[in-house]
Backbone as CSV, one residue per row, in Angstrom:
resi,resn,N_x,N_y,N_z,CA_x,CA_y,CA_z,C_x,C_y,C_z
1,MET,2.825,10.495,18.963,4.296,10.367,19.788,5.026,10.610,18.401
2,ILE,6.147,11.353,18.499,7.242,11.632,17.418,8.475,11.045,17.775
3,VAL,9.060,10.242,16.977,10.351,9.607,17.443,11.338,9.709,16.148
4,ASP,12.544,10.711,16.403,13.336,10.884,15.481,14.954,11.136,16.195
5,ASP,16.103,10.684,15.568,17.106,10.958,16.310,17.697,12.361,16.038
6,GLU,17.008,13.250,15.273,17.569,14.472,15.018,16.512,15.492,15.754
7,PRO,16.905,16.217,16.752,16.006,17.264,17.588,15.447,18.205,16.830
8,LEU,16.268,18.762,15.482,15.614,19.643,14.639,14.381,19.192,14.058
9,ALA,14.581,17.698,13.643,13.564,17.054,13.054,12.246,17.003,13.707
10,ILE,12.484,16.576,14.951,11.400,16.434,16.082,10.710,17.969,16.180
11,GLU,11.549,18.974,16.310,10.844,20.492,16.470,10.167,20.692,15.326
12,ARG,10.555,20.308,13.936,9.848,20.687,12.869,8.346,20.125,12.970
13,LEU,8.582,18.816,13.225,7.172,17.893,12.977,6.278,18.311,14.324
14,GLU,6.751,18.863,15.349,6.035,19.345,16.289,5.118,20.588,15.917
15,ILE,5.726,21.565,15.327,5.332,22.650,14.651,4.200,22.280,13.556
16,LEU,4.649,21.516,12.701,3.533,21.146,11.655,2.519,20.379,12.446
17,CYS,2.574,19.728,13.315,1.550,18.980,14.154,0.432,19.957,14.827
18,ASN,1.139,21.018,15.085,0.207,22.131,15.978,-0.551,22.774,14.820
19,GLU,-0.398,22.574,13.664,-1.322,23.337,12.555,-2.587,22.232,12.228
20,HIS,-2.637,21.015,12.807,-3.737,20.191,12.793,-4.131,20.037,14.139
21,PRO,-5.246,20.628,14.559,-5.593,20.537,15.868,-6.101,18.931,16.259
22,VAL,-6.586,18.263,15.310,-6.988,16.807,15.797,-5.757,15.979,16.391
23,ILE,-4.537,16.438,16.438,-3.461,15.775,17.034,-2.975,16.498,18.275
24,GLU,-2.535,15.877,19.117,-2.003,16.052,20.445,-0.681,15.429,20.645
25,ILE,0.236,16.194,20.775,1.726,15.293,20.892,1.723,14.886,22.309
26,VAL,1.780,13.445,22.839,2.147,13.274,24.062,3.420,12.839,24.538
27,GLY,4.300,12.714,23.548,5.798,12.524,23.781,6.783,12.676,22.695
28,THR,7.975,12.477,22.779,9.058,12.485,21.894,10.090,11.464,22.262
29,ALA,10.815,10.757,21.435,11.876,10.121,21.599,12.789,9.995,20.556
30,ASN,14.273,9.583,20.730,15.236,9.909,19.873,15.830,8.600,19.536
31,ASP,15.328,7.395,19.655,15.963,6.145,19.100,14.504,5.200,19.262
32,GLY,14.549,3.839,18.682,13.679,2.933,18.661,13.610,2.438,20.099
33,VAL,14.556,2.140,20.950,14.520,1.394,22.199,13.706,2.389,23.028
34,ALA,14.070,3.801,23.083,13.400,4.775,23.846,12.008,4.984,23.417
35,ALA,11.709,4.675,22.232,10.371,4.765,21.704,9.398,3.544,22.327
36,LEU,10.046,2.660,22.171,9.242,1.393,22.778,8.882,1.483,24.213
37,ARG,9.714,1.995,24.884,9.520,2.324,26.472,8.470,3.209,26.715
38,LEU,8.655,4.318,25.907,7.620,5.439,26.322,6.325,4.947,25.483
39,ALA,6.385,4.245,24.372,4.978,3.741,23.797,4.262,3.054,24.987
40,GLN,4.860,2.147,25.755,4.254,1.310,26.740,3.805,2.194,27.891
41,GLN,4.519,3.250,28.209,3.946,4.023,29.227,2.546,5.056,28.538
42,LEU,2.599,5.467,27.386,1.701,6.429,26.768,0.455,5.773,26.113
43,SER,0.986,4.661,25.673,-0.243,4.152,24.616,-0.709,5.061,23.705
44,PRO,0.079,5.562,22.799,-0.275,6.624,21.836,-1.141,5.810,20.606
45,ASP,-1.933,6.954,20.209,-2.574,6.209,18.968,-1.996,6.319,17.492
46,LEU,-0.951,7.181,17.466,-0.312,7.282,16.377,1.283,7.564,16.518
47,VAL,2.121,7.045,16.084,3.597,7.254,16.178,4.191,7.672,14.690
48,PHE,4.611,8.823,14.615,5.510,9.329,13.605,6.676,8.905,13.727
49,LEU,7.434,8.043,12.895,8.524,7.290,13.372,9.556,7.411,12.146
50,ASP,10.725,7.842,12.424,11.838,8.070,11.714,12.462,6.580,11.456
51,ILE,13.203,6.259,10.092,13.737,5.001,9.922,15.180,5.118,10.292
52,GLY,16.145,5.836,10.190,17.250,5.770,10.387,17.702,6.365,11.681
53,MET,17.956,5.480,12.790,18.191,5.992,14.235,18.958,4.871,14.739
54,PRO,19.730,5.160,15.797,20.739,4.278,16.414,20.176,3.378,17.351
55,LYS,20.837,2.561,18.143,20.160,1.323,18.855,19.176,0.393,18.243
56,MET,17.986,1.258,17.875,17.034,0.135,17.217,16.589,1.345,16.014
57,ASP,16.531,0.733,14.556,16.025,1.704,13.614,14.553,1.641,13.561
58,GLY,13.824,2.394,12.683,12.341,2.468,12.569,11.828,1.183,12.433
59,ILE,12.434,0.549,11.358,11.816,-0.881,10.814,11.528,-1.749,12.133
60,ASN,12.444,-1.858,12.663,12.508,-2.771,13.858,11.616,-2.418,15.007
61,ALA,11.713,-1.064,15.065,10.844,-0.286,16.177,9.248,-0.493,15.655
62,ALA,8.962,-0.503,14.461,7.662,-0.605,13.947,7.498,-2.140,14.312
63,ARG,8.088,-2.906,13.871,7.733,-4.157,14.132,7.346,-4.669,15.457
64,ALA,8.041,-4.134,16.601,7.852,-4.278,17.952,6.505,-3.477,18.342
65,LEU,6.379,-2.153,17.913,5.185,-1.539,18.061,3.807,-2.219,17.728
66,GLY,4.216,-3.013,16.517,2.932,-3.901,16.121,2.577,-4.960,17.094
67,LEU,3.340,-5.318,18.004,3.267,-6.473,18.661,2.510,-6.002,20.274
68,MET,2.348,-4.699,20.079,1.873,-4.331,21.481,0.280,-4.545,21.539
69,ASP,-0.418,-4.379,22.975,-1.752,-5.098,23.077,-2.462,-3.852,22.379
70,LYS,-2.249,-2.694,22.512,-2.936,-1.452,21.885,-1.837,-0.939,20.904
71,LYS,-2.065,-1.668,19.572,-1.069,-1.260,18.477,-1.400,0.099,18.029
72,PRO,-0.451,0.920,18.012,-0.632,2.384,17.352,-0.521,2.327,15.764
73,ALA,-1.191,3.268,15.156,-1.269,3.550,13.947,0.433,4.009,13.703
74,ILE,1.060,3.662,12.486,2.530,4.150,12.479,2.485,4.904,11.306
75,VAL,3.106,6.045,11.173,3.520,6.714,9.865,5.099,6.690,9.955
76,LEU,5.637,6.296,8.990,7.208,6.140,8.589,7.536,7.695,8.079
77,VAL,8.616,8.298,8.714,8.856,9.499,8.059,10.408,9.232,7.731
78,THR,10.839,9.686,6.763,12.201,9.233,6.460,12.839,10.150,5.159
79,ALA,13.960,10.298,4.774,14.461,11.120,3.781,14.795,10.146,2.657
80,TYR,14.628,8.652,2.950,14.841,7.828,1.832,13.549,7.145,1.380
81,ASP,13.691,6.803,-0.220,12.429,6.267,-0.528,12.575,4.418,-1.020
82,ASN,13.961,4.185,-0.256,14.129,2.704,-0.620,13.556,1.820,0.415
83,PHE,12.570,1.903,1.237,12.077,1.387,2.429,10.734,0.849,2.223
84,ALA,10.322,1.141,0.966,8.785,0.902,0.615,8.223,-0.746,1.083
85,VAL,9.272,-1.582,0.490,8.909,-3.093,0.520,8.783,-3.542,2.210
86,GLU,9.722,-2.856,2.961,9.704,-3.207,4.275,8.401,-2.433,4.937
87,ALA,8.016,-1.315,4.460,6.784,-0.661,4.959,5.394,-1.602,4.642
88,PHE,5.404,-2.022,3.365,4.411,-2.834,3.314,4.190,-3.947,4.181
89,ASP,5.433,-4.806,4.423,5.417,-5.695,5.363,4.913,-5.311,6.875
90,LEU,4.975,-4.239,6.940,5.033,-3.655,8.411,3.444,-3.333,8.509
91,ASP,2.529,-2.956,7.593,1.299,-2.671,7.602,1.041,-1.175,8.272
92,VAL,1.936,-0.248,7.908,1.909,1.118,8.325,0.973,1.964,7.583
93,ILE,0.561,2.981,8.482,-0.755,3.883,7.730,-0.176,4.486,6.518
94,ASP,1.202,5.192,6.699,1.788,5.949,5.509,3.156,5.997,5.524
95,TYR,3.745,6.218,4.640,5.169,6.548,4.272,5.360,7.911,3.715
96,VAL,6.003,8.730,4.469,6.131,10.126,4.190,7.529,10.530,3.962
97,LEU,7.991,11.019,2.812,9.178,11.664,2.771,9.601,13.050,3.184
98,LYS,10.689,13.238,3.818,11.560,14.376,4.428,11.753,15.033,3.216
99,PRO,11.642,16.464,3.194,11.069,17.166,4.223,9.706,17.259,4.013
100,VAL,9.029,17.108,5.151,7.635,16.921,5.224,6.953,18.511,5.201
101,SER,5.796,18.471,4.329,4.987,19.666,4.033,3.710,19.539,4.950
102,SER,3.189,20.412,5.405,1.853,20.482,6.394,0.763,19.724,5.425
103,GLU,0.841,19.957,4.174,-0.319,19.269,3.276,-0.257,17.947,3.398
104,ARG,1.150,17.586,3.251,1.310,15.891,3.220,1.028,15.478,4.490
105,LEU,1.544,16.249,5.595,1.302,15.574,6.911,0.003,15.412,7.177
106,GLY,-0.875,16.379,6.689,-2.299,16.272,6.951,-2.939,15.176,6.231
107,ARG,-2.475,14.800,5.048,-3.172,13.507,4.389,-2.749,12.301,5.275
108,ALA,-1.529,12.305,5.897,-1.136,11.131,6.751,-2.038,11.159,7.905
109,ILE,-2.316,12.281,8.518,-3.170,12.370,9.818,-4.640,11.862,9.266
110,LEU,-4.981,12.171,8.161,-6.145,12.143,7.732,-6.307,10.168,7.550
111,ARG,-5.378,9.767,7.149,-5.374,8.406,6.784,-5.347,7.603,8.309
112,ALA,-4.574,8.022,9.161,-4.322,7.558,10.425,-5.764,7.504,11.158
113,THR,-6.521,8.581,11.069,-7.672,8.739,11.900,-8.799,8.233,11.223
114,THR,-8.875,7.868,9.788,-10.012,7.187,9.329,-9.706,5.823,9.034
115,ASP,-8.478,5.393,9.236,-8.138,3.786,8.681,-8.792,2.901,9.555
116,SER,-9.191,3.228,10.890,-9.732,2.165,11.792,-11.061,1.998,11.191
117,GLU,-11.692,3.090,10.881,-13.069,3.170,10.551,-13.465,2.557,9.117
118,SER,-12.487,2.502,8.400,-12.413,1.960,6.769,-12.285,0.452,6.745
119,GLN,-13.242,-0.335,5.943,-13.305,-1.549,5.622,-12.678,-1.937,4.084
120,PRO,-11.896,-2.690,4.072,-11.747,-2.927,2.563,-12.641,-3.467,1.727
121,VAL,-12.865,-3.099,0.671,-14.098,-3.491,-0.378,-13.379,-4.555,-1.021
122,THR,-14.069,-5.862,-0.964,-13.714,-7.110,-1.624,-14.866,-7.326,-2.727
123,ASN,-14.090,-8.550,-3.487,-15.156,-9.037,-4.438,-16.236,-9.936,-4.007
124,LYS,-17.369,-9.416,-4.161,-18.664,-10.164,-3.841,-18.883,-10.541,-2.393
125,GLY,-18.253,-9.701,-1.404,-18.232,-9.719,-0.155,-17.268,-10.720,0.460
126,ALA,-16.245,-11.192,-0.486,-15.417,-12.273,-0.080,-14.325,-11.539,0.934
127,GLU,-13.761,-12.067,1.993,-12.889,-11.574,2.806,-11.606,-11.748,2.253
128,PRO,-10.594,-10.567,2.378,-9.245,-10.749,1.667,-8.424,-11.786,2.290
129,ASN,-7.666,-12.407,1.467,-6.890,-13.583,2.084,-5.520,-12.912,2.664
130,ALA,-5.198,-13.243,4.177,-4.230,-12.785,4.567,-2.889,-13.067,4.083
131,SER,-2.753,-14.292,3.339,-1.321,-14.730,2.751,-0.947,-14.015,1.645
132,TYR,-1.956,-12.886,1.001,-1.613,-12.384,-0.395,-1.714,-10.862,0.130
133,ALA,-0.868,-9.941,-0.856,-0.694,-8.670,-0.542,-2.265,-7.807,-0.460
134,ALA,-2.324,-7.014,0.704,-3.410,-6.335,0.762,-3.307,-4.691,0.225
135,GLU,-1.934,-4.523,-0.141,-1.609,-3.105,-0.492,-0.383,-3.151,-1.011
136,PHE,-0.153,-2.109,-1.812,1.189,-1.734,-2.480,1.637,-0.296,-2.078
137,TRP,3.073,-0.050,-2.263,3.646,1.077,-2.284,4.434,1.337,-3.396
138,VAL,3.968,2.549,-4.011,4.303,3.186,-5.379,4.935,4.540,-5.290
139,SER,5.985,4.665,-5.951,6.428,5.983,-6.090,5.775,6.818,-7.068
140,HIS,5.417,8.163,-6.524,4.681,8.975,-7.375,5.200,10.401,-7.173
141,ARG,5.873,10.992,-8.031,6.488,12.378,-7.962,7.336,12.241,-6.744
142,ALA,7.177,13.254,-5.700,8.110,13.317,-4.728,7.526,12.463,-3.456
143,GLU,6.594,11.676,-3.567,6.132,10.860,-2.320,5.908,9.231,-2.857
144,LEU,5.678,8.649,-1.804,5.186,7.291,-1.877,3.671,7.076,-1.301
145,ILE,3.173,6.411,-2.415,1.651,6.389,-2.030,1.268,4.715,-1.873
146,ARG,0.477,4.501,-0.654,-0.270,3.253,-0.590,-1.418,3.030,-1.410
147,ILE,-1.405,1.680,-2.120,-2.460,1.669,-2.945,-3.173,0.297,-2.498
148,ALA,-4.499,0.234,-2.078,-5.033,-0.956,-1.738,-5.211,-1.775,-3.092
149,ALA,-4.995,-3.083,-2.721,-4.958,-4.304,-3.891,-6.345,-4.440,-4.327
150,MET,-7.228,-4.230,-3.816,-8.710,-4.079,-4.321,-8.882,-2.938,-5.030
151,ASP,-8.143,-1.651,-5.067,-8.338,-0.379,-5.872,-7.680,-0.891,-7.240
152,ILE,-6.960,-1.849,-7.429,-6.619,-2.088,-8.725,-7.325,-2.804,-9.768
153,GLU,-7.530,-2.095,-10.836,-8.367,-2.561,-11.691,-7.676,-3.666,-12.684
154,ARG,-6.801,-3.275,-13.170,-5.672,-3.757,-14.021,-4.181,-3.572,-14.140
155,ILE,-3.457,-4.435,-14.420,-2.068,-4.394,-14.449,-1.490,-4.587,-15.764
156,GLU,-0.648,-3.912,-16.228,0.121,-4.002,-17.611,1.346,-3.962,-17.414
157,ALA,2.371,-4.759,-18.064,3.834,-4.784,-18.153,4.288,-3.737,-18.986
158,GLU,5.220,-3.128,-18.301,5.901,-2.106,-19.188,7.523,-2.440,-18.930
159,ARG,8.227,-3.113,-19.658,9.651,-3.646,-19.570,9.639,-4.211,-18.059
160,ASP,10.612,-3.248,-17.350,10.954,-3.703,-15.975,9.670,-3.412,-14.954
161,TYR,8.766,-2.574,-15.229,7.705,-1.940,-14.512,6.396,-2.652,-14.835
162,MET,5.731,-2.292,-13.722,4.330,-2.781,-14.051,3.320,-1.513,-13.933
163,ARG,2.485,-1.264,-14.608,1.573,-0.088,-14.603,0.358,-0.438,-13.759
164,LEU,-0.083,-0.089,-12.660,-1.203,-0.335,-11.812,-2.051,0.792,-12.057
165,TYR,-3.459,0.245,-12.746,-4.387,1.039,-12.913,-5.512,0.991,-11.962
166,THR,-5.773,2.362,-11.660,-7.018,2.157,-10.367,-7.962,3.374,-10.968
167,ALA,-9.062,3.830,-10.398,-9.922,4.436,-11.008,-9.441,5.885,-11.587
168,GLY,-9.128,5.891,-12.708,-8.864,7.134,-13.356,-7.341,7.532,-13.425
169,ARG,-6.591,6.826,-12.713,-5.275,6.866,-12.517,-4.272,5.631,-12.798
170,SER,-2.991,5.963,-12.746,-2.068,4.799,-12.975,-0.869,4.816,-12.098
171,TYR,0.020,3.912,-11.774,1.210,4.209,-10.946,1.926,2.841,-11.780
172,LEU,3.510,3.536,-11.701,4.515,2.573,-11.803,5.036,1.646,-10.649
173,LEU,5.097,0.375,-10.652,5.645,-0.615,-9.823,6.887,-1.183,-10.140
174,HIS,8.166,-1.070,-9.681,9.542,-1.815,-10.252,9.182,-3.216,-9.776
175,GLN,8.531,-4.004,-10.409,8.590,-5.541,-10.296,8.169,-6.278,-11.442
176,THR,8.555,-7.432,-11.562,8.137,-8.270,-12.784,6.600,-8.670,-12.567
177,ILE,6.280,-9.032,-13.776,4.609,-9.445,-13.604,4.696,-10.877,-12.811
178,SER,5.480,-11.727,-12.880,5.573,-12.993,-12.490,5.580,-12.729,-10.671
179,ALA,6.467,-12.005,-10.329,6.546,-11.866,-8.908,5.243,-11.144,-8.251
180,LEU,4.679,-10.075,-9.171,3.629,-9.414,-8.695,2.614,-10.507,-8.626
181,GLU,2.295,-11.322,-9.645,1.151,-12.217,-9.911,1.100,-13.055,-8.521
182,GLN,2.339,-13.331,-7.938,2.370,-14.230,-6.788,1.935,-13.515,-5.602
183,ARG,1.984,-12.246,-5.347,1.567,-11.537,-4.295,0.189,-11.173,-4.228
184,LEU,-0.564,-11.432,-5.799,-2.070,-11.276,-5.537,-3.099,-12.247,-5.506
185,ASP,-4.000,-12.165,-4.895,-4.819,-13.333,-4.441,-5.694,-13.779,-5.876
186,PRO,-5.070,-14.862,-6.187,-5.760,-15.673,-7.352,-7.353,-15.542,-7.217
187,GLU,-8.117,-15.452,-6.190,-9.688,-15.604,-6.121,-10.017,-14.094,-6.546
188,GLN,-9.066,-13.146,-6.677,-9.654,-11.810,-6.808,-8.929,-11.322,-8.212
189,PHE,-7.874,-11.834,-8.510,-7.138,-11.251,-9.724,-6.923,-12.603,-10.696
190,GLN,-6.952,-12.123,-12.232,-6.864,-13.227,-13.125,-5.541,-12.732,-14.082
191,ARG,-4.578,-13.661,-14.319,-3.577,-13.375,-15.432,-4.332,-13.734,-16.772
192,ILE,-4.351,-12.815,-17.672,-5.082,-13.102,-18.848,-3.968,-13.269,-19.967
193,HIS,-2.776,-12.549,-19.864,-1.716,-12.745,-21.072,-0.561,-12.539,-20.311
194,ARG,0.533,-12.645,-21.138,1.810,-12.393,-20.361,2.091,-11.017,-19.931
195,SER,1.394,-10.260,-20.522,1.671,-8.845,-19.961,0.582,-8.098,-19.347
196,HIS,-0.616,-8.905,-19.133,-1.764,-8.331,-18.387,-2.290,-9.202,-17.332
197,ILE,-2.821,-8.600,-16.065,-3.601,-9.035,-15.026,-4.600,-8.180,-14.970
198,VAL,-5.886,-8.797,-14.596,-7.325,-7.940,-14.548,-7.734,-8.451,-13.137
199,ARG,-8.560,-7.450,-12.352,-9.388,-7.956,-11.339,-10.459,-8.660,-11.880
200,ARG,-10.733,-9.671,-11.179,-11.586,-10.769,-11.670,-13.158,-10.083,-11.923
201,ASP,-13.660,-9.428,-10.925,-15.017,-8.900,-10.678,-15.301,-7.794,-12.120
202,LEU,-14.274,-7.281,-12.619,-14.280,-6.540,-13.543,-14.581,-7.074,-14.993
203,ILE,-14.215,-8.364,-14.980,-14.516,-8.894,-16.578,-15.988,-9.357,-16.636
204,THR,-16.485,-8.635,-17.692,-17.954,-8.567,-17.843,-18.317,-9.729,-18.866
205,GLY,-17.359,-10.328,-19.606,-17.690,-11.139,-20.568,-16.428,-11.579,-21.462
206,LEU,-16.542,-12.661,-22.077,-15.509,-13.162,-23.095,-15.993,-12.922,-24.375
207,ARG,-15.111,-12.698,-25.417,-15.618,-12.458,-26.836,-14.563,-13.330,-27.893
208,HIS,-15.007,-14.139,-28.488,-14.466,-15.029,-29.614,-14.384,-14.204,-30.871
209,GLU,-13.010,-13.882,-31.184,-12.883,-13.099,-32.404,-12.606,-13.928,-33.650
210,GLY,-12.520,-15.107,-33.595,-12.359,-16.022,-34.636,-10.659,-16.262,-34.891
211,GLY,-10.407,-17.742,-35.107,-9.097,-17.723,-35.665,-8.412,-18.222,-34.148
212,GLY,-9.160,-18.512,-33.085,-8.541,-18.973,-31.652,-8.371,-17.569,-30.896
213,VAL,-8.744,-16.600,-31.226,-8.416,-15.364,-30.650,-9.635,-14.990,-29.742
214,TRP,-9.360,-14.790,-28.447,-10.290,-14.296,-27.648,-10.019,-13.144,-26.829
215,HIS,-10.973,-12.506,-26.481,-10.743,-11.126,-25.525,-11.508,-11.079,-24.272
216,ALA,-11.186,-10.373,-23.313,-11.763,-10.348,-22.113,-12.584,-8.896,-22.136
217,LEU,-13.740,-8.760,-21.898,-14.257,-7.654,-21.904,-14.330,-6.892,-20.396
218,LEU,-14.020,-5.782,-20.242,-13.732,-5.123,-18.987,-14.950,-3.769,-19.396
219,GLY,-16.178,-3.996,-18.980,-17.373,-2.897,-19.192,-17.559,-2.911,-20.795
220,GLU,-18.078,-1.786,-21.173,-18.394,-1.508,-22.412,-17.292,-1.030,-23.403
221,GLU,-16.587,-0.365,-22.675,-15.284,0.363,-23.707,-14.049,-0.302,-23.959
222,LEU,-13.585,-1.343,-22.856,-12.586,-2.026,-22.964,-12.386,-3.549,-23.143
223,SER,-11.511,-3.855,-24.057,-11.429,-5.161,-24.121,-9.919,-5.420,-24.296
224,MET,-9.557,-6.617,-23.658,-8.181,-7.120,-23.634,-7.770,-8.587,-24.280
225,ARG,-6.844,-8.670,-24.933,-6.804,-9.952,-25.741,-6.158,-10.744,-24.567
226,ILE,-6.578,-12.254,-24.675,-6.177,-13.223,-23.747,-5.272,-14.111,-24.479
227,GLY,-4.124,-14.216,-23.995,-3.004,-15.260,-24.386,-3.705,-16.724,-24.569
228,ARG,-2.980,-17.289,-25.343,-3.457,-18.573,-25.608,-2.958,-19.629,-24.349
229,LYS,-1.824,-19.258,-23.852,-1.736,-20.013,-22.458,-2.584,-19.854,-21.457
230,TYR,-3.177,-18.621,-21.264,-4.258,-18.405,-20.257,-5.553,-18.565,-20.468
231,LEU,-6.017,-19.214,-21.747,-7.385,-18.850,-22.064,-8.056,-20.079,-21.341
232,ALA,-7.838,-21.231,-21.151,-8.390,-22.233,-20.467,-8.811,-21.841,-19.036
233,ASP,-7.586,-21.153,-18.305,-7.963,-20.516,-17.140,-9.172,-19.429,-16.867
234,VAL,-8.998,-18.574,-17.965,-10.035,-17.537,-18.084,-11.429,-18.015,-18.350
235,LYS,-11.665,-19.108,-19.135,-12.810,-19.653,-19.407,-13.319,-20.443,-18.211
236,LYS,-12.793,-20.872,-17.111,-13.191,-21.179,-15.970,-14.010,-20.282,-15.271
237,LEU,-13.867,-19.083,-15.748,-14.665,-18.002,-14.840,-16.068,-18.115,-15.389
238,ALA,-16.278,-18.567,-16.436,-17.765,-18.813,-17.280,-18.159,-20.259,-17.031
239,GLY,-17.345,-21.077,-16.031,-17.746,-22.263,-16.018,-17.512,-23.279,-17.263
240,LYS,-16.531,-22.738,-18.281,-16.434,-23.480,-19.386,-15.081,-24.273,-19.375
């Protein structure tokens, strides 16, 4: 289902969807109120939802759609990039910036069709704690990308930004390290320095350098200095 208050935007998205045979358009709506009414009738699997709309905006419509007995996957489609925090809270599948390309739409569709089959990978079989962030939205070039929390290997502070390192890539997030630490599950992540947070299951050892200086070893090639303030908590990982 496509929801947008601009008829031309709906028409463009319909054309792009026709390029992806896995998608069948079952209906369209021009505002959030109409979208909820139509969704109750059609029970769509996937909703492409604009944010800036009359009567009920896409953020509130997404919240209401999330309360349906058969909750549809939701892809927010917007011309603005300043709703990423709200998108995180809504647990949407993707956040796509206009103008939408066929390639970008294809990635959103792929996420929507595979998300229900995918299970989050957690540390040593532990279940993720629902009270902490399971994902983050970050700006990258001309789009916003969703990163699963457990895909983050380490975090380094860079002034007013945090650099999130994943497998072979890194992304900047505009947030303080203290605020970010509060959103991360302490059973999965360890603050080791005023500027560093690491995923606990990647710490392979602790090394004493003398003079009270300790490093956390992350594999064979990377070591990170442990701040004195955090040393006692880090040593608890080794039962010390």
